[in-house]
C-alpha positions as CSV (number, residue, x, y, z in Angstrom):
1,M,-47.7,1.1,20.8
2,V,-50.1,3.7,22.1
3,Y,-47.6,6.8,20.4
4,Y,-47.5,5.1,17.3
5,G,-50.9,4.5,17.0
6,L,-52.2,7.5,17.8
7,A,-49.6,9.5,15.3
8,T,-51.1,7.3,12.3
9,I,-54.7,8.0,13.7
10,A,-53.3,11.7,13.4
11,L,-51.8,11.6,10.1
12,W,-54.6,9.9,8.7
13,L,-57.2,12.7,9.5
14,T,-54.5,15.5,8.1
15,I,-54.6,13.6,4.8
16,S,-58.2,13.0,4.9
17,S,-58.7,16.5,5.9
18,F,-56.5,17.9,3.1
19,T,-58.4,15.6,0.5
20,Q,-62.0,17.1,1.4
21,A,-60.6,20.1,0.4
22,Q,-59.6,19.5,-2.5
23,T,-63.5,20.7,-3.7
24,Y,-64.1,23.5,-5.3
25,M,-67.2,25.3,-4.0
26,G,-67.7,28.4,-6.5
27,R,-65.2,31.0,-4.7
28,R,-63.7,33.2,-7.5
29,D,-60.6,34.8,-7.8
30,L,-61.1,37.9,-10.0
31,D,-57.8,37.7,-11.2
32,R,-57.7,34.3,-12.3
33,D,-59.3,32.5,-15.1
34,Y,-61.2,29.3,-14.6
35,Y,-61.4,26.0,-16.6
36,T,-63.5,22.8,-16.5
37,L,-62.0,19.5,-17.5
38,H,-64.5,16.4,-17.7
39,I,-62.1,13.1,-16.6
40,D,-63.0,10.5,-14.2
41,N,-59.7,10.1,-12.5
42,K,-58.4,12.6,-9.9
43,E,-54.6,12.2,-10.4
44,S,-55.0,12.2,-14.4
45,A,-57.0,15.6,-14.2
46,K,-53.9,17.1,-11.3
47,H,-50.9,15.3,-13.7
48,I,-52.8,17.2,-17.1
49,A,-53.3,20.7,-14.6
50,Q,-49.5,20.2,-14.3
51,Q,-48.7,19.9,-18.0
52,L,-50.3,23.0,-19.1
53,G,-48.9,25.0,-16.2
54,V,-52.3,25.8,-14.4
55,R,-53.4,25.3,-10.7
56,Y,-55.6,22.4,-9.9
57,E,-58.4,23.8,-7.7
58,G,-60.5,20.5,-7.0
59,N,-63.4,18.6,-8.1
60,V,-66.5,20.6,-9.0
61,G,-68.8,20.3,-5.8
62,E,-70.5,17.0,-5.8
63,L,-69.3,16.0,-9.6
64,D,-66.3,13.9,-9.4
65,A,-65.9,13.5,-12.7
66,W,-65.6,17.7,-13.4
67,H,-62.4,19.2,-11.9
68,M,-61.6,22.8,-12.0
69,F,-58.5,24.4,-13.2
70,S,-57.3,28.2,-12.8
71,T,-54.8,30.8,-14.1
72,L,-53.8,33.8,-13.8
73,K,-55.5,36.3,-16.2
74,T,-53.4,37.3,-19.0
75,K,-54.0,40.1,-22.2
76,R,-56.4,38.9,-24.1
77,D,-55.4,37.2,-27.5
78,A,-57.9,36.0,-30.1
79,E,-57.2,32.4,-28.8
80,D,-57.7,31.1,-25.4
81,T,-54.0,29.8,-24.7
82,V,-55.0,27.4,-22.1
83,L,-57.3,25.7,-24.7
84,V,-55.2,25.9,-27.4
85,E,-52.3,24.5,-25.3
86,F,-54.9,21.9,-23.7
87,E,-55.7,20.7,-27.7
88,R,-52.1,20.6,-28.9
89,Q,-51.4,18.2,-26.0
90,K,-54.5,16.2,-26.5
91,T,-53.8,15.2,-30.1
92,A,-50.0,14.8,-30.0
93,L,-48.5,11.6,-31.3
94,D,-46.8,11.1,-27.7
95,K,-49.8,11.4,-25.8
96,R,-52.1,8.8,-27.7
97,D,-50.9,6.1,-25.3
98,D,-50.7,8.4,-22.0
99,M,-53.5,6.8,-19.6
100,H,-53.6,10.5,-18.0
101,W,-54.7,12.2,-21.4
102,K,-56.6,9.1,-23.3
103,H,-59.8,9.9,-21.9
104,A,-59.6,13.9,-21.0
105,H,-63.1,14.3,-22.4
106,S,-62.8,18.2,-22.7
107,L,-61.9,21.2,-21.3
108,T,-64.1,24.7,-21.3
109,K,-63.2,27.9,-19.6
110,Q,-66.2,29.3,-17.3
111,V,-67.5,32.2,-18.5
112,L,-70.0,34.2,-16.3
113,K,-73.9,34.3,-17.0
114,K,-76.8,36.1,-16.2
115,R,-80.1,33.9,-15.2
116,E,-83.2,36.0,-15.1
117,K,-85.9,36.2,-12.2
118,R,-89.0,34.5,-13.2
119,G,-91.6,36.3,-10.7
120,P,-95.1,37.3,-11.7
121,I,-96.2,40.2,-14.1
122,P,-97.0,43.0,-11.7
123,V,-100.7,43.3,-11.5
124,D,-102.0,46.3,-13.8
125,Q,-103.7,49.7,-12.4
126,V,-107.3,48.5,-13.7
127,F,-107.5,45.2,-11.5
128,A,-106.1,48.0,-8.8
129,D,-109.1,50.1,-10.0
130,A,-111.8,47.0,-9.7
131,Q,-110.7,46.0,-6.3
132,A,-110.6,49.4,-4.9
133,S,-114.5,50.2,-6.4
134,L,-115.7,46.5,-5.4
135,K,-114.3,47.8,-1.7
136,I,-112.8,43.7,-1.3
137,K,-110.9,43.6,2.3
138,D,-111.1,39.9,2.6
139,P,-108.0,38.1,4.8
140,W,-105.1,37.3,3.0
141,F,-105.8,34.0,2.5
142,T,-108.8,34.8,0.8
143,K,-106.5,36.3,-1.6
144,Q,-104.7,33.8,-2.2
145,W,-107.0,33.6,-5.3
146,H,-104.4,29.8,-6.3
147,L,-105.1,28.0,-3.0
148,I,-109.0,28.8,-2.7
149,N,-110.3,30.6,-5.8
150,Q,-113.5,32.4,-4.8
151,I,-114.1,34.2,-7.8
152,N,-113.6,31.5,-10.2
153,P,-114.2,28.4,-8.6
154,G,-112.0,25.7,-10.0
155,N,-109.6,27.7,-10.7
156,D,-107.0,26.8,-8.1
157,I,-105.0,24.0,-7.2
158,N,-107.4,22.2,-4.7
159,V,-105.0,21.9,-1.9
160,T,-107.7,22.1,1.1
161,G,-108.6,18.6,0.6
162,V,-105.0,17.6,0.8
163,W,-104.7,19.5,4.4
164,K,-107.4,18.1,5.7
165,Q,-105.8,14.8,5.3
166,G,-103.0,16.4,7.3
167,I,-101.1,16.1,4.3
168,A,-98.5,19.8,4.5
169,G,-95.0,18.8,3.5
170,K,-93.9,17.8,6.7
171,G,-90.6,16.0,6.7
172,V,-89.9,17.7,3.4
173,N,-87.1,20.4,2.9
174,V,-87.5,22.7,-0.2
175,V,-84.0,24.5,-1.3
176,I,-85.1,27.7,-2.8
177,L,-82.2,28.6,-5.6
178,D,-82.6,32.1,-6.2
179,D,-81.3,36.1,-5.1
180,G,-82.0,35.1,-1.1
181,L,-84.1,34.1,1.5
182,D,-85.8,36.5,4.7
183,Y,-85.1,33.7,7.4
184,E,-86.6,36.0,9.6
185,S,-89.6,37.0,8.4
186,K,-92.3,35.8,10.8
187,D,-93.5,33.9,7.8
188,L,-90.8,31.7,7.2
189,A,-88.6,31.7,10.5
190,D,-90.0,28.9,11.9
191,N,-90.0,26.8,8.8
192,F,-86.2,27.8,7.6
193,F,-83.8,25.3,7.3
194,A,-80.6,26.7,7.7
195,E,-78.6,22.9,7.5
196,G,-79.5,23.5,4.0
197,S,-78.3,27.5,2.7
198,Y,-75.7,28.9,1.5
199,D,-74.9,31.8,-0.1
200,F,-72.7,31.5,-2.9
201,N,-72.7,35.1,-4.3
202,D,-71.2,36.6,-1.1
203,H,-70.0,33.0,0.1
204,E,-71.8,33.0,3.6
205,P,-73.7,30.2,5.7
206,L,-76.4,32.4,5.4
207,P,-78.6,33.6,2.6
208,K,-79.7,36.9,3.9
209,P,-80.9,39.4,1.0
210,K,-79.0,42.0,0.8
211,L,-79.5,44.1,-2.8
212,W,-82.3,46.2,-3.4
213,D,-84.2,43.8,-5.7
214,D,-83.8,40.6,-3.9
215,S,-87.0,39.6,-3.1
216,H,-88.0,37.4,-5.7
217,G,-86.5,33.8,-3.2
218,T,-88.1,35.2,-0.1
219,R,-91.4,35.4,-1.9
220,C,-91.1,32.3,-3.9
221,A,-90.3,30.2,-0.3
222,G,-93.4,32.2,1.5
223,Q,-95.7,30.7,-1.4
224,I,-94.2,27.5,-0.8
225,A,-93.9,27.5,3.1
226,A,-95.1,30.4,4.7
227,V,-95.7,29.4,8.0
228,K,-99.8,28.9,9.1
229,N,-100.0,31.9,12.1
230,D,-101.3,35.0,11.9
231,V,-98.7,37.1,9.5
232,C,-99.5,37.7,5.6
233,G,-100.5,34.5,3.6
234,V,-100.4,30.4,4.0
235,G,-97.9,28.5,1.8
236,I,-98.7,25.8,0.0
237,A,-96.8,22.7,2.1
238,Y,-96.5,25.1,5.3
239,E,-95.5,22.3,7.1
240,A,-92.6,22.0,5.2
241,K,-89.1,23.1,5.7
242,V,-87.4,25.7,3.2
243,A,-83.6,26.6,2.5
244,G,-82.2,29.1,0.5
245,V,-79.4,29.6,-2.2
246,R,-78.3,32.7,-3.0
247,I,-76.9,32.3,-6.3
248,L,-79.0,35.0,-8.6
249,S,-77.6,38.0,-6.9
250,G,-74.6,38.6,-9.6
251,D,-73.1,36.4,-12.4
252,L,-72.5,33.1,-12.4
253,T,-70.8,30.5,-14.2
254,D,-72.3,26.5,-15.1
255,A,-69.6,25.4,-12.3
256,D,-71.3,28.2,-10.3
257,E,-74.4,26.4,-11.3
258,A,-73.8,22.9,-10.9
259,I,-72.4,22.8,-7.3
260,A,-75.9,24.9,-6.4
261,L,-77.9,22.2,-8.3
262,N,-76.3,19.5,-6.0
263,Y,-75.8,21.6,-3.0
264,E,-76.7,19.6,0.2
265,Y,-78.7,17.1,-1.8
266,Q,-78.8,14.4,0.7
267,K,-80.4,17.0,3.5
268,N,-82.5,19.2,0.5
269,H,-85.1,17.0,-1.1
270,I,-86.6,19.5,-3.7
271,F,-84.8,22.1,-5.7
272,S,-87.2,25.0,-6.5
273,C,-85.4,27.4,-9.6
274,S,-87.9,30.0,-10.9
275,W,-85.1,31.3,-13.4
276,G,-83.8,30.4,-16.5
277,P,-82.5,31.7,-19.9
278,P,-84.1,34.7,-20.7
279,D,-87.8,34.4,-21.8
280,N,-87.3,36.9,-25.3
281,G,-88.7,34.6,-27.8
282,Q,-85.1,34.2,-28.8
283,S,-83.1,32.2,-26.5
284,M,-83.0,28.1,-26.4
285,E,-80.4,27.6,-24.2
286,A,-80.3,24.1,-22.7
287,P,-78.2,23.0,-19.7
288,N,-75.5,20.4,-21.1
289,G,-71.8,19.3,-20.2
290,I,-71.3,20.0,-16.6
291,L,-75.1,21.3,-15.7
292,A,-76.7,17.9,-17.9
293,D,-74.1,16.2,-15.7
294,A,-75.6,17.5,-12.0
295,F,-78.7,17.2,-12.9
296,V,-78.1,13.4,-13.5
297,N,-75.9,13.2,-10.4
298,G,-78.6,14.7,-8.4
299,I,-81.2,12.6,-9.7
300,K,-79.4,9.3,-9.2
301,K,-77.8,10.1,-5.8
302,G,-79.2,13.0,-4.3
303,R,-81.9,12.1,-1.6
304,G,-80.6,9.2,0.0
305,G,-80.7,7.6,-3.6
306,K,-84.3,8.2,-3.8
307,G,-83.0,11.5,-6.3
308,S,-83.5,14.7,-5.7
309,I,-86.6,16.8,-7.5
310,Y,-85.5,19.5,-9.9
311,V,-88.7,22.2,-10.7
312,F,-88.5,24.8,-13.0
313,A,-90.8,27.8,-14.0
314,T,-91.9,28.3,-17.4
315,G,-91.7,32.1,-17.5
316,N,-93.3,34.9,-18.1
317,G,-91.9,35.4,-22.2
318,A,-95.5,34.9,-24.0
319,T,-95.8,38.6,-24.7
320,S,-92.4,38.3,-26.8
321,G,-93.4,35.5,-28.2
322,D,-91.7,33.0,-26.5
323,N,-92.7,29.5,-25.9
324,C,-91.5,27.1,-22.9
325,N,-91.0,24.3,-25.3
326,F,-88.5,25.7,-26.4
327,D,-86.5,26.3,-23.1
328,G,-83.8,23.5,-22.0
329,Y,-84.7,23.8,-18.6
330,T,-88.3,23.7,-18.4
331,N,-88.7,20.8,-21.0
């Protein structure tokens, strides 16, 4: 009886591990095309994949109603054969009463996109000359005008009074969805939250910056949670922990973005996203489909049911006639 019980437990663990493995986490094979299906039932998704002749990859991250399919790339035709076959079978008379097909909402091919980093506009030479002529040599903290503005008092975020009340972010985990995070920096190392971090571009546990321009995420992390010490400046919430999810160092699909928006959302409380569609005054892109569901999923289920908090930068597109009211991520 003991051996039978142990064997049953071992079998259950094996099945459980296999089931957990049926989750797609953004690792792409460059020789394959990927598609997302919106349907509530996993068995129906597997059945439809089999009928379409494609491979079932699993749920898309934390989204139970979204499933990833893949198939080997073929010669480009005017129409995508998988999408055509999906529509043909979905509308076929013999599928109308088929419970697997009845609730299949949509099949979407995943296309690589580019998200643009939203950093501050570089300081022009006029300001640099003024700084030199006035011989300004204040320590880094006094240069952080967004915290304490000594030139135009009141034009800051008025955070020092909050610090005096003992509120500096303790117990809060902020994740930076960006191009990596220099977690070995003396200003970030003590506040780095490794458990909430991941590199989706190279699929590695830690979000180490690698490209020459992988500096944006580190800068954002410093503004939020740079340690209060004798190095550089101090973060707005210098007692908060900061994680990094590296997604902007390469192209990404909507599915990749959705997985990142829900990544470790029970441990990561605030998702900081200083990026979005191009600030060119022409783009009016907004999250829909799988991305909209990822936001709703985080808001409903994240942070122990309290809801994930998503923060997006408005951008710097004013000189191009851009307006954040037409940015579906910020508005």
